[in-house]
Structure formats: C-alpha cells, structure tokens
N, C-alpha and C positions, 0 to 999 in steps of 0.2 A: 563617487563612492571613494575613490583613493583620497580626493581632497578631504571627504567628512571623515576619514579614518587619520590621515594628519592633524585635524582640527581635533578629533577626540583625544588623541594622543599629549596635546598641548593643553588640552583644557580638561582634565578628567575631574571628576566629582570632588568638588572642595578646591580646586585649581592646583596647579604644578607646583606652586611655592611650598604647600602644605604637603605635598607628596614627596617633596626634596626634605624638609624637617622631618617626614616620618620615617623617610629612608635613613638619615643621619642618626635618628634615635633607635631604630632597629639594628642599624651597625654599631653603635655604641654598646648597648645591652647583649648583641652576641659577642663582641670582644670580651666584654664582662665575663660572659659565662665560660667562654673559650677560655681564658685564664681561670677562672674558676676549675675548669674541669683539667687544665693542665698541673695546677696545684692539688688538685685532689689526687692524681696519678703519683706524683712524686710525695706525699703525705697520706696514703690511702687510709692505715690507719685511725688516724686523726679525723679524717672527713667521715669515714662512716660511725665511729663513735659519737663526733657533734652530730652527724644527722640524726641519729638516735633521738636526740633533746628536740627536735622538730615535732610541732603537732600536726600531724599528716591530714587528718581527719578535718582541721580546721581549713588549713590549704585547700583541699578537696572542696570543702562546702563554699570556699572563696571562689574556687574554680569554676564553679555551677552558677553562683552569683553574678560574677563576670561575665559569663557566656549567654546567662540568662539577659543580664543588661544589653548586651549586643545585639541580641536578637529584638530586644525592646525599641532600641534606638535605630534599628532598621525599620522595624514596623512604624516608627515616628516620621522617617523621611519618606516610607510608601505610602502614608497618609497623606502626607502635605503636597504629595506629587499629584494624589488624585482630589485635590482640593479640600481635604475635611482637615480644618487646622483643628477644631476639637479634638478628633482622634490621636492627631500630632501630638498634641500637648498632652493629653494623657499618656499616650508610650514615652514622652520624653519626661515625664514625670516619673512612670515607672523605672526607667532607665536611671534616674538620679536616685531614687530609692535604694537599687540596685548597688549604686557607688556607696552610698552612706553605710549600706549594710558591710560592702566589702571592708569600708575603712573602719567600721567599729569592730569586725573580727580582726581585723589586721592589729587594731591598737590593744585589742585583748591578748593576743601572741606576743605583741611586743612587750607588754606590762608584764606577762607569765615569764618571757624572758629576762627582764631586768629584776624581777622577784627572785629568781633564781642568781644574781649574779652575772648574767650571762650577757655584756656589751660588746662594745665595736672590739675592743681590744681583748677581750676574753681569750680567742685564739684565732688562727688564719681561716678557718671556715666561719666562724662568727663575724669577722671582719668582712668577708664577702657578703654573708648573709645579711648583714645589715647595711652594708652600702646600696647591694643590688636591689632587696626587697624595699630598701627605703627611699631609694631612687625611684622605684616604681610607687609607693605610695603617693609620693610627691606628683606623680603624672597623674592619678586617679584621682586625688582630691584637685587638681586643677581642671581635670575634665569634668568633674562632678559641678565645678564652680562654674564652667563654661555651661555646661547643659541647664544649670540655674537660670543663667542669663539668657540662652536659648529660650527656654518655658516661657518666661516671663513677657520675651518677644513674639514667640506665636501668640499667647494669649492676647496679646495687644495688637494683632492683625498683621504684625510686620514683616509676616513672611508668608508667601503664598507658592502656589504651583509654578510659578514664574519666575520666584524671587527667593531660591531655597540656597543660595551658595553656601550663607552662614550654617544652614544646619548639616548641610552635608559636610561641612568642614569638620564640626564638632564631632559629626556619626564618625566620619573616618579618625579623627583623634583618638574617641572613644574605642574605637574597634583595634588599632594599635596597642591599647591599654592591654585589650584582652590578648590580642597576641604575644605580648610582651610577657604577661601573666604565666599564658601556657608554657611558652619556653621556661621561663623561671620554675615554674611548677614541676615540669619534668626533670630539670637539670638538678635543680637543688632539692626538691623533696622527693621524687621518685628514683633517683640514680644513687640514692644513699644507705 
C-alpha cells in the first residue's frame, strides 16, 4: 500500500513533469497578482477608477465558460477511462468550443479597451491588466490548440483506457487555465 502511494506521487495523471510546469505557472501568476495587489494598495484611487472600466459581465460569462470547459474535459477523461472514445471525443470537442468562446469574448473585451485608447501603457492598472490577462489568453489559446490535437487523436483511435497520458496531461493543463482565470477574475475584476 505504501509503495503504491509512493508510486502515485511520482506518477500523477499527466506525469510529474507536467505538474512541475503547472506549479511554476501557478507561482508565476500568483507572483504577478501579488505585485498587482501591492500596487493596488499603493495606488488605490487609480486602481479603483480603472477597475470601473472593466467589463465585469463579460468576465463573469468567461468564468462560467471556462468552468464549464473544465467539466467537459473531466468528462472526456472519464469517458476514455470507461473505454468510450466516442463520448470522449464529443466531450473534448465541447471543451474546445468553450475555449474558442472564451477567446472570442476576451478578444471583444480587448477590442473594446483598444477602441477607448486603453492599451498597455494607459496606466499602471492596465499595464497589469494587459500583461496578466494577455498571458492567460495565450495559455487558453495554447490549451485549445492542444485539445484540438487531442480530439483528432481520440477520433483516430490513438488513445484508450490503457493509453490516456496525453489526454490527462491536456486536461490538467486546461484545468490550470481555469484555476488561473479564477484567480485573475477575483483579484482584477472583483476586488476593484
């Protein structure tokens, strides 16, 4: 039993290297949000007035979209574990659709900001906004492309209940994007 627990620690779903990468990503975003919060305390009026320019309803919709996508990807992995690759492919495609939905809504939000002259150098708040949400946008884009590759490989029969490391890895990366967005949403959109 103890040997199995030791092995499970070193071989988590997706592999230990992926989890090290995810940990580094989470620490990076947490550091950025910590600096954002420190700067917020030092520039409270600026951050509060700038926060009023954010589109909170779109951010909330994007939060729901990403959480839903996380559910879809979990269902994809579970379906594959039950040897139902057809359902796994459908769930993966649904997760891809949520990724595209998130990217489109976020692009609209970015477009709206640029239309009003709010770019990276607008002020300190928006420097953080663009860097943190832009870095996350890039992660979601990459995750969506990874899921697209996973989808085609599931359809081609490459993965099965006994061969799902890549699917678990992509799901773990997708869930990391969800978690990071929840942190960004809370700190950037809700605390202002």
